[in-house]
C-alpha positions in Angstrom: 61.5 23.9 20.5 63.7 22.4 17.7 64.9 25.2 15.4 65.3 22.8 12.5 61.7 21.8 12.9 60.7 25.4 12.7 62.9 26.0 9.6 61.4 22.9 8.0 57.8 24.1 8.7 58.6 27.5 7.2 60.0 25.9 4.1 56.9 23.7 3.7 54.6 26.7 4.2 56.5 28.7 1.6 57.0 25.9 -0.9 53.4 24.8 -0.8 53.9 21.2 0.2 56.2 18.6 1.7 57.7 17.4 -1.6 58.9 20.9 -2.9 60.1 21.7 0.6 62.2 18.5 0.8 63.7 19.4 -2.6 64.6 22.9 -1.4 66.1 21.5 1.8 67.9 18.6 0.2 66.3 16.2 2.6 64.2 13.0 2.2 60.4 13.6 2.4 60.3 11.2 5.4 62.6 13.4 7.5 60.5 16.5 6.6 57.3 14.7 7.5 58.8 13.6 10.9 59.9 17.1 11.7 56.5 18.5 11.0 54.8 15.8 13.1 57.1 16.4 16.0 56.5 20.2 15.8 52.7 19.7 15.7 52.9 17.3 18.7 55.0 19.7 20.7 52.7 22.7 20.2 49.5 20.7 20.2 48.1 22.4 17.1 47.5 21.1 13.6 49.6 23.3 11.3 49.0 21.5 8.0 45.9 20.0 6.4 47.1 17.0 4.5 45.4 15.4 1.5 46.2 13.3 -1.5 47.0 16.5 -3.4 49.6 17.7 -0.9 49.5 19.8 2.3 48.0 23.3 2.9 48.3 25.6 5.9 45.5 25.6 8.4 44.4 28.9 9.8 46.6 28.3 12.8 49.4 27.3 10.6 49.3 30.5 8.6 49.5 32.5 11.8 52.3 30.4 13.2 54.3 30.6 10.0 55.0 34.3 10.4 56.1 33.8 14.0 58.3 30.8 13.1 59.9 32.7 10.2 60.8 35.7 12.6 62.1 33.2 15.2 64.4 31.6 12.6 65.8 35.0 11.5 66.3 36.0 15.2 68.1 32.8 15.9 70.4 33.2 12.9 71.2 36.8 13.9 71.9 35.7 17.5 74.2 32.9 16.3 76.1 35.2 14.0 76.5 37.7 16.8 78.2 35.1 19.0 80.5 33.8 16.3 83.9 35.3 15.8 83.9 38.5 13.7 83.3 37.7 10.0 81.9 34.2 10.5 78.6 33.3 8.9 76.1 30.5 9.7 72.8 29.1 8.6 71.8 28.3 5.0 72.2 30.3 1.8 70.2 29.3 -1.3 71.6 30.7 -4.5 70.3 30.6 -8.1 73.1 30.9 -10.7 73.2 30.5 -14.6 74.2 27.1 -15.8 76.1 28.6 -18.8 78.4 30.5 -16.6 77.9 29.3 -13.0 79.5 25.9 -12.7 82.7 26.9 -14.5 83.1 30.5 -13.4 81.1 31.3 -10.3 81.5 27.9 -8.7 85.1 28.6 -7.6 84.0 31.8 -5.9 81.2 29.9 -4.1 83.6 27.2 -3.1 86.0 29.8 -1.6 83.0 31.4 0.1 82.2 28.1 1.7 85.8 27.5 2.7 85.9 30.9 4.5 82.7 30.2 6.4 82.7 26.6 7.5 79.4 27.0 9.5 77.5 28.2 6.5 75.5 25.7 4.4 75.4 26.8 0.7 72.9 25.3 -1.7 73.3 26.4 -5.4 70.8 25.7 -8.2 72.2 26.1 -11.7 69.8 27.0 -14.4 69.5 29.6 -17.2 65.8 30.1 -16.5 64.7 33.1 -14.5 63.7 31.5 -11.1 61.1 33.2 -8.9 63.3 33.9 -5.9 60.4 34.4 -3.5 58.2 31.6 -4.6 61.1 29.1 -4.8 62.8 30.2 -1.6 66.1 31.6 -2.8 68.1 34.1 -0.8 69.6 35.6 -3.9 70.5 34.9 -7.5 73.5 35.7 -9.7 72.3 36.9 -13.1 74.1 38.0 -16.2 73.0 40.2 -19.1 70.4 43.0 -19.1 67.9 43.0 -16.2 64.2 43.0 -16.7 62.0 45.4 -14.6 60.9 43.8 -11.4 60.5 44.6 -7.7 63.7 42.7 -6.9 66.8 44.5 -5.6 69.9 44.3 -7.8 73.6 45.0 -7.1 75.9 45.2 -10.1 79.1 43.3 -9.3 80.8 43.4 -12.7 80.6 44.2 -16.4 79.7 41.8 -19.2 80.5 42.4 -22.9 79.2 40.6 -25.9 78.9 40.5 -29.7 76.5 39.6 -32.5 77.8 36.5 -34.2 77.0 34.0 -37.0 78.8 31.2 -38.7 80.9 31.8 -41.9 78.5 29.4 -43.7 75.4 31.4 -42.6 77.1 34.7 -43.7 78.0 33.2 -47.2 74.4 32.0 -47.6 72.4 34.8 -46.2 74.8 37.7 -46.1 76.1 39.7 -43.2 73.6 42.2 -41.6 75.0 45.7 -41.4 72.2 47.8 -39.9 69.4 47.2 -37.3 66.8 47.1 -40.1 68.8 44.4 -42.0 69.2 42.4 -38.8 65.3 42.1 -38.6 65.4 40.1 -41.9 67.7 37.4 -40.5 67.0 34.4 -38.3 67.6 35.4 -34.7 68.8 32.8 -32.1 67.1 33.8 -28.9 66.2 32.7 -25.4 62.5 33.7 -25.8 60.7 36.7 -27.2 63.2 39.2 -25.9 64.1 42.4 -27.6 67.7 43.2 -28.7 69.5 46.4 -28.0 72.2 47.9 -30.2 74.5 50.9 -29.9 74.3 53.5 -32.6 77.1 55.7 -31.4 75.9 56.7 -27.9 72.3 56.0 -28.7 70.7 52.7 -27.7 68.4 51.2 -30.4 65.9 48.5 -29.5 64.7 45.9 -32.1 62.4 42.9 -31.9 64.0 40.1 -34.0 62.3 36.9 -35.1 63.6 33.4 -35.3 62.6 29.7 -35.3 65.3 28.4 -32.9 65.0 29.3 -29.2 66.6 27.9 -26.1 66.9 28.8 -22.4 70.6 28.2 -22.5 73.3 30.5 -23.9 75.5 27.4 -24.5 72.8 25.9 -26.7 72.4 29.2 -28.7 76.2 29.2 -29.3 76.0 25.7 -30.6 73.1 26.7 -32.9 75.1 29.7 -34.2 78.1 27.5 -35.0 75.7 25.2 -36.8 74.7 28.1 -39.1 71.1 28.5 -37.9 71.2 32.3 -37.5 72.6 35.3 -35.8 73.0 35.3 -32.0 73.8 38.0 -29.4 76.0 36.3 -26.9 78.5 37.2 -24.2 82.2 37.1 -25.0 82.9 34.2 -22.6 80.7 31.9 -24.7 82.0 32.9 -28.1 85.7 33.9 -27.8 86.9 30.4 -28.4 84.6 29.9 -31.5 85.7 33.3 -32.9 89.4 32.3 -32.4 88.8 29.0 -34.2 86.9 30.6 -37.1 83.7 28.8 -36.3 82.0 32.1 -35.7 82.5 35.6 -37.0 81.4 39.0 -35.7 78.6 40.8 -37.5 76.9 44.2 -36.9 80.3 45.7 -35.9 79.0 49.2 -36.3 76.1 48.4 -34.0 77.4 46.3 -31.2 75.3 45.3 -28.2 75.7 47.7 -25.2 77.7 46.5 -22.2 75.6 44.4 -19.9 76.4 43.3 -16.3 76.7 40.6 -13.7 74.3 41.1 -10.9 73.4 39.8 -7.5 69.6 39.9 -7.1 67.7 39.5 -3.9 64.1 39.8 -2.8 62.9 43.2 -1.6 63.5 44.3 1.9 65.2 47.1 3.8 68.4 45.2 4.7 69.9 42.3 2.9 71.0 39.3 5.0 74.6 39.5 6.1 75.5 36.3 4.2 74.2 37.9 0.9 76.1 41.1 1.5 79.4 39.2 2.1 78.9 37.0 -1.0 78.2 40.1 -3.0 81.4 41.8 -1.8 83.4 38.7 -2.6 82.1 38.7 -6.2 82.9 42.4 -6.5 86.4 41.7 -5.2 87.0 38.9 -7.7 85.6 40.9 -10.7 87.7 43.9 -9.8 90.8 41.8 -10.0 89.8 40.7 -13.5 86.6 41.9 -15.2 86.6 39.0 -17.6 84.2 36.4 -16.0 86.0 33.7 -17.9 88.9 34.0 -15.6 87.6 35.2 -12.2 89.0 33.4 -9.2 89.2 34.2 -5.5 92.5 35.6 -4.2 
């Protein structure tokens, strides 16, 4: 039985259709459809009920999916056992932030691929919080403060930030000095998130309001430079603007608490070896230099 056909079927089952599975796999829909047809012909069972609205698992397909997924895991484990010590194989799907990933984590992922030539790495860059399980990712690299979830997180490095605004905004609206004053200012946010501030060793949580929101830290930095409000942003996005005078630090007595850089994976007793090795490489790079703006593999 063709292992690639099995993998393709599992992707279609998990993605909920041929088109999203093809996108995940980076393959034309025609190839995905041919693999499915070949698999159904080989086992003599219809696995998918196709319609104009997509494809859904048949009862037999739902049962077969679990067996196929276990078989793919076993094959990957067996292949890694036969490879020289330290080698990895198979496919690793990673979600990474677009405001940090392409410039800062991409060199680490490229080095990871260089060290493991039999491993296929597919990275999706976006600042939105992807659903790892529903979208079929093995892991995600996330920065900032984590929300409560059933996902498993490993902190791989620190992340520091500041509250900032443009000099023009400060001249027009004043510089907030306390958490209560900050609530009266326009906040530049990704959504409806709360902000945390340090009052000595105590963490204070506030719920700011603002009319400008974006799911990209880069976009929020641009908005802050344009004088639209106060932003809470990581140092790697604002250091250059502060150095040029385009942004100034506010709320110096109440800075945001240190956040982190994390590798997130779906729940399970044991992470896949390829996720563990990637995590350790990120830890290694961030131990050399905790500033994510300059991390690079040794």
